[in-house]
Structure formats: C-alpha cells, structure tokens
C-alpha positions in Angstrom: -41.4 -84.3 57.3 -41.8 -87.9 56.0 -39.2 -89.7 53.9 -41.7 -89.8 51.1 -42.1 -86.0 51.2 -38.3 -85.6 51.3 -38.0 -87.8 48.3 -40.6 -85.9 46.4 -38.9 -82.5 47.2 -35.6 -84.0 46.0 -37.2 -85.2 42.7 -38.7 -81.7 42.3 -35.3 -80.1 42.7 -33.8 -82.6 40.3 -36.5 -81.8 37.7 -35.8 -78.0 38.1 -32.1 -78.3 37.9 -31.7 -78.7 34.1 -33.8 -75.6 33.6 -31.8 -73.6 36.2 -28.6 -74.8 34.6 -29.9 -73.7 31.2 -30.8 -70.3 32.5 -27.4 -69.8 34.0 -25.8 -71.0 30.7 -27.8 -68.5 28.7 -27.0 -65.7 31.1 -23.3 -66.6 30.9 -23.3 -66.7 27.1 -25.3 -63.4 26.9 -22.8 -61.3 28.9 -20.0 -61.6 26.4 -22.4 -60.9 23.6 -23.6 -57.8 25.4 -20.0 -56.7 26.0 -19.2 -57.3 22.3 -22.3 -55.4 21.3 -21.3 -52.4 23.5 -17.8 -52.5 22.1 -19.1 -52.6 18.5 -21.5 -49.7 19.3 -18.6 -47.7 20.8 -16.5 -48.4 17.7 -19.3 -47.1 15.5 -19.7 -43.9 17.6 -15.9 -43.4 17.5 -16.1 -43.5 13.7 -19.1 -41.1 13.7 -17.1 -38.7 15.8 -14.2 -38.9 13.4 -16.4 -38.2 10.4 -18.2 -35.3 12.1 -14.9 -33.7 12.9 -14.2 -33.5 9.2 -17.5 -32.9 7.5 -21.1 -31.7 8.1 -23.8 -34.1 9.3 -25.6 -33.8 6.0 -22.6 -35.2 4.2 -22.4 -38.4 6.3 -24.3 -41.6 5.5 -24.6 -44.8 7.4 -22.4 -46.4 4.7 -19.7 -43.8 5.5 -19.9 -44.6 9.2 -19.7 -48.4 8.5 -16.6 -47.8 6.2 -14.9 -45.6 8.8 -15.6 -48.1 11.6 -14.5 -51.1 9.5 -17.7 -53.0 10.1 -20.4 -54.3 7.7 -23.3 -51.9 7.1 -25.9 -54.3 8.6 -23.9 -54.0 11.9 -24.5 -50.2 11.9 -28.2 -50.7 11.1 -28.4 -53.1 14.0 -27.6 -50.3 16.4 -28.7 -47.2 14.5 -31.6 -47.3 12.0 -30.5 -43.9 10.5 -27.6 -41.5 10.7 -29.5 -39.1 13.1 -29.8 -42.0 15.6 -26.1 -42.3 15.6 -25.7 -38.5 16.0 -28.1 -38.5 19.0 -26.2 -41.4 20.6 -22.9 -39.5 20.1 -24.5 -36.4 21.6 -25.5 -38.4 24.6 -22.0 -39.7 25.0 -20.6 -36.2 24.7 -23.2 -35.1 27.3 -21.9 -37.6 29.8 -18.3 -36.6 29.2 -19.2 -32.9 29.6 -21.2 -33.6 32.7 -18.5 -35.5 34.4 -16.1 -32.6 33.8 -18.7 -30.1 35.0 -18.9 -31.8 38.5 -15.2 -32.1 39.1 -14.3 -30.3 42.3 -12.2 -27.2 42.0 -9.5 -27.3 44.7 -6.2 -26.0 43.2 -7.0 -23.2 43.6 -10.5 -23.2 45.2 -12.7 -20.4 43.7 -13.1 -17.5 46.2 -16.3 -16.3 44.5 -19.2 -17.7 42.6 -18.1 -15.6 39.6 -14.7 -17.3 39.7 -16.3 -20.7 40.0 -18.3 -20.1 36.8 -15.3 -18.7 35.0 -13.2 -21.8 35.8 -16.0 -24.2 34.8 -16.8 -22.3 31.6 -13.1 -22.3 30.6 -12.8 -26.0 31.1 -16.0 -26.7 29.2 -14.8 -24.6 26.2 -11.4 -26.3 26.3 -13.1 -29.7 26.1 -15.4 -28.8 23.2 -12.6 -27.0 21.3 -10.6 -30.3 21.6 -13.5 -32.3 20.2 -14.6 -30.7 16.8 -17.5 -33.2 16.5 -19.0 -31.9 19.7 -18.7 -28.3 18.4 -20.5 -29.3 15.2 -23.2 -31.3 17.0 -24.0 -28.7 19.7 -23.1 -25.4 18.1 -23.3 -25.9 14.4 -26.2 -24.9 12.1 -28.8 -27.5 11.1 -28.7 -29.4 14.4 -31.6 -31.9 14.5 -34.4 -31.5 17.1 -33.4 -34.8 18.7 -29.8 -33.7 19.2 -31.0 -30.3 20.4 -33.2 -32.0 23.0 -30.3 -34.1 24.1 -28.3 -31.0 24.6 -31.1 -29.4 26.6 -31.3 -32.4 28.8 -27.6 -32.3 29.4 -27.8 -28.6 30.4 -30.6 -29.3 32.8 -28.5 -31.9 34.6 -25.5 -29.6 34.8 -27.7 -26.8 36.1 -29.0 -29.1 39.0 -25.4 -30.1 39.9 -24.2 -26.5 39.5 -26.7 -25.4 42.1 -25.5 -28.1 44.5 -21.9 -27.1 43.8 -22.8 -23.5 44.8 -24.2 -24.9 48.0 -21.0 -26.9 48.6 -18.7 -23.9 48.1 -20.8 -21.0 49.5 -23.3 -20.1 52.2 -26.4 -19.8 50.0 -29.5 -17.9 50.7 -32.8 -19.3 49.6 -33.2 -18.5 45.9 -36.4 -19.7 44.2 -35.9 -21.4 40.9 -32.1 -21.3 41.1 -31.7 -24.4 39.0 -33.9 -23.0 36.3 -32.0 -19.7 36.3 -28.7 -21.6 35.9 -30.2 -23.5 33.0 -31.2 -20.2 31.3 -27.7 -18.8 32.0 -26.2 -21.9 30.3 -28.5 -21.4 27.2 -27.3 -17.8 27.0 -23.7 -19.0 27.1 -24.4 -21.6 24.4 -25.8 -18.9 22.1 -22.6 -16.8 22.3 -20.5 -19.9 21.9 -22.5 -20.8 18.8 -21.8 -17.3 17.4 -18.1 -17.8 18.0 -18.2 -21.2 16.3 -20.1 -19.8 13.3 -17.6 -17.1 12.8 -14.3 -18.7 13.8 -14.9 -22.5 13.8 -14.2 -22.8 17.5 -14.9 -21.0 20.8 -12.4 -18.2 21.0 -11.2 -16.9 24.3 -12.7 -13.4 23.8 -16.1 -15.0 23.0 -15.7 -17.4 26.0 -15.2 -14.4 28.3 -18.2 -12.6 26.8 -20.3 -15.6 27.3 -19.3 -15.9 31.0 -19.8 -12.2 31.5 -23.4 -12.6 30.1 -24.2 -15.5 32.4 -22.8 -13.6 35.4 -24.8 -10.5 34.5 -28.0 -12.6 34.3 -27.4 -14.4 37.5 -26.7 -11.2 39.4 -30.5 -10.7 39.1 -30.8 -13.5 41.7 -27.5 -14.0 43.4 -25.9 -11.6 45.8 -22.6 -10.1 44.5 -20.8 -11.7 47.4 -21.5 -15.2 48.8 -19.5 -16.2 51.9 -17.3 -19.2 51.3 -17.8 -22.3 53.3 -15.3 -25.1 54.1 -15.6 -28.0 51.7 -17.5 -30.8 53.3 -17.2 -34.3 51.7 -20.9 -34.9 52.3 -21.8 -31.7 50.4 -19.5 -32.6 47.6 -20.9 -36.1 47.3 -24.4 -34.8 46.6 -23.2 -32.7 43.6 -23.5 -35.6 41.2 -27.0 -36.4 40.0 -28.5 -39.0 37.7 -30.3 -38.1 34.5 -33.6 -39.1 36.1 -33.3 -36.4 38.7 -33.6 -33.6 36.2 -37.2 -34.6 35.2 -39.8 -32.1 36.4 -37.5 -29.1 36.4 -39.5 -26.1 35.1 -38.4 -22.7 33.7 -39.7 -20.0 36.0 -42.5 -17.8 34.8 -41.6 -14.3 33.6 -41.8 -11.6 36.3 
C-alpha cells in the first residue's frame, strides 16, 4: 500500500473517531438512565403490590400508586399508561418468582413418587402465594382482567413444560402424548380450587390445598402410570428443566377423546 493510501486511511479513521466517541458516550450515559428507569419501575411495582395487598384493584388509581411509591404521577404514566398495565406488569413479576420456585430441585428429601413431587411443589406454591396477598388477589380474586388472566395462563404453560422435564429428570417416563398440555390442564384445575378457597377464606387453606392436589393427581392418573421408577438425578437432566418464556409458544391443549 502506498504512503498516500495509508495517509488517506488514517484521515478516514480520524474523521470517524469523533462519531465513534460520541456513540460510546451516549451508550455510557444511557446505561445509568436505563438502570435508574428499571429501579423506578421496580419501586412503582413494589407500591402497587403493597396497595393490592390491602384493597381491591378497582379501588386503586395511578395517583394512589404514585403516592405510595413517593414519585410524581407523570413518572408512573411514563411506565404504565393505566392501572391495569401496572397490574399486568406485577402479575408478570409474580409469574417469574413463582416459576423460579417451581423449578427448584427437590433433594431433601427427594420425592419417591410423582404424586409426592406434585404435593411438595403445590405446598411450596401455596405457601408463596399465601405470603404475598397481592398475588392471591391478582390470580385468584374476582374481577381479574383478561390481560392479567392471560399472563397467568402463560405462566402456567411455562411451568407445565418445566414440570414435564422435571418428571423426566426424576423418573423413567414412558412416552405420553400431550403430557405438557395435560399438566397445564391439571394446573388450571388446581387454580380453580385455590380460587374457591381464596373466595371463602381469603387465602389457600391446607385442606383446600390438599383437595386441589388430589384433583390434579386424579386427573393425571388418566395418563400417568401409578408407579414411575425413580432414576438417579443427572445434572444434565436437571439443567434442561428451566425454559424461557419463548419456549412455551405453540403448546396446544389436546383434543377431547
């Protein structure tokens, strides 16, 4: 390459350098703003949860949320155009917490049967929701919006897919068509009984929790053998239990027999 060409390339780099420096500066400045925005949104959702634990969704306004969060009302509007948008965001946050607990490995003790596995998982899920009154109201209360209900359905579908993989990690599983869909239906049956308990008692009582688990076990016995041989826990099998929300797309409820 000639010296004139080298000089031309150098001048070109020099000309591009200010623009590159500006892009890096913008990116560097944007990251703190993004983190501050995420922190502000989290603060608003914390306030929304606190309010929902104390009163019904219909009695909460964006102004109430702003006051509880200690932020100006326009800040709430920046993230959530209406109160239902805040409720949906809170439902999604609950979904993630519930999902993370649903995929925790049971090791002390390990379940000996699939029925024991479900019982342990259902007990932990009920304990979580009973400890978060806003989650009870959002998912089990009357007057739940369509958007919140759809968020709940999406969360259940994700749990069902992971639950099928958890069964495969703990037990030698036969081929069962539509197992994920059957697990999703079983979860819907459980939710219905939990909603009945919430409507009558304001929380998920242990007797209703047991009845809900019994109903799901009875339904799943249509498809699962009563006894599934245990298998040693394999780190590779355990690692595949977790799924992303994108992986639940395309799951279909089986046709009625």
